[in-house]
Structures are given as structure tokens and as C-alpha cells.
N, C-alpha and C positions, 0 to 999 in steps of 0.2 A: 179734784181734777181741774188743771187750768190748761187752755189751748190758747195759742198764740195765731194771731189772724193778721196777715200782712197783704194790703191790697197794693199791688204794683203800679207802675206807671199808667198813666192816663185814665186810671178806675174813676178820679172825681169827675170826669166828661162823661160817664155813664148814661147820665140824664140826657145830654145832646144827642149821643147815639141812640137810646131807646125811644126817644120822643118820635124819630121815624118809623118805629114800628108800633107806635101807639101805647106801648106799655109804660111810659114815663117812670121807668124805673131809676133810682139813684142810688149812690154810694150810702146816703144816709137810711133809705130804706132797707138797704140790705143789711148795715150795721144793726138797724133797728130789729130786723128778723132774726138775726143772729143772737142777739141780747136776749130776745123773747125766748128762743129756742135753747138757749144754754140755761137760763134761769129754770125753765120746765125741766130741763135733765140734771140741775144742780152742777153746772159746771161755771166756772169763772172764765171770763175771756179777757184778752189784752190784745187791744186792735190798733193796728198801725196802718199807715198808707205812705209809702215812699217812691221816689222817682228813679233811685240808682240802685245798682246791685251793692254797691259799697254800703249804703245804708241799710239795705236788708240783711246785709251779713252782721254788721254792727249789731243790729237788734236781736237777731237770732243767737249770736253770740253771748250778749249780755243775758238774754233771758233763757238760755238753754238749760240751766238747772232748776228754774222756777215753774217751767210748763212741761206737760206731757206730750204735746204733740203741736204740730204747726199745719196750719190752712193757709196756703198760699196761692194768690191769684197773680202770676208773674208777668202775664201778657207778653209782650214782644221780648222781654229779657230772658224768656225761656229759651231761646235758642243760642244764647251765649252766655249763661251765668255759669260758667265752668267753675269759678271758684266758689260761688254758694253750693254748688252740687258737691264739691269736695268737702266742704264743711260739714254738709249734712250726712255724708258718709261717713265722716269721722266721728261725729258727736253722737251718729244714729238717732236722731229725733224722728219720729214716725211723721211722715209728710202726707198731707193731701193735696194735690195740685190740682187747681181749676182754671179752666179758660171757659170764657164767656163766649158763647156763639154769635152774639151781637156783634162782636168786635171784628173789624176787617182783619182778615188773614188769622183768624182765630184756629181754622182747622190746621193750617200750616205750622203755627206755632205748637200747637198740640202734637202734631205728628214728629216734628223736629226737636222737641223739648229736651234737652239735656238732665232734665231732672227727672224723666222716666226711669232712669236708672235707680234712683233711690227713692220714688214716691211709692207709697204703700196704696195709695187710691189716686186716681187720675180720672177727672170728670171734664166733659166737654159737653155743654149745655147752656140754654138761656138763663140768665142771670138768677133769679130766686131759685131755680130748680138746681142750677148747679151748685150753689152755695149748700141749699139744704140736703142734697145728697152727699156732698162731700164731709159736711159735719156730722152726719149720722154715721156714715162708713169709718170715719175716722174716730167716732165715739164708740162704736162695735169694736174696732181694733184694740183702743185703749182699755176699755172696760175690764178684760181679763187681768190685766197688769195692775190695775189699780185696786181690784178687788181682792188681791192676795196679800196686799201690803196692809 
């Protein structure tokens, strides 16, 4: 099983935001956590970070047949990524949508996300917790389909 992980805009600045909360969480630490969790669950990850919807769309379109699901932290793009939402609806790639509560307007982006129409899992939580929950739930959704193959 392979899962595509895409970190949206401004995720590289997570360390700056999390330092105010005292957690010192960075994108590298999240990627390390995801890789460790993936190894334990025998899952292969492909991890990307993009600033634009166009780049995210290109990555999803190119990887669509090589992966079983998508773990996406769209950030502010969530409110306006209609083209990505349409692509995900067309290709029916299982999606776990993550919003990190540390970010400004995270609740608003979560509530108004156009991806809610096609996401199988939606999580709004602090950094590690959000990724951990979304990863596990996406795995649980994908597990029955991969065990039948």
C-alpha cells in the first residue's frame, strides 16, 4: 500500500507558529513521524509540499495510479481549491483532509473547505495528533480494499 502525503502552503513555517505554543513542531518532525508510522504499518509514503493548487493537482494526477490514498493538509487553499476537488471526485482517490489547529483561521478553513465533499476523513487537531489520526483512519479505510487484491 502506498499513500501520497501532500503538505500545502505555509507548512514549512509550522516551526515558527508552533514555537509560540512551546511545542517546537516542524514539518521535518511531522514527516519523520509519518515515515515511522508507515514503516510500522508496512506502508510506503510519497511526501510532497506545494504552495499552489496547480502543483498539488499535477502531483495527484501523476501519482493517482501509483497510490491507494491521499493525506492532504491544504491550509488556506481548502476554501478555494475547486479544481482539486473536481479532480479528486473524478479519480475517486480516497482523501484524508487535515487542518492543523495551530494555524490562524484553521477552524474557518476546515468549516468552509470545498474538499469536505470528497474527503473520507476530515481532521482538525494540533500537529502530530492531526496527522496521526488522519493516517490511521485512512489506513483503516484502505485496508479492506488492499486485503482483497
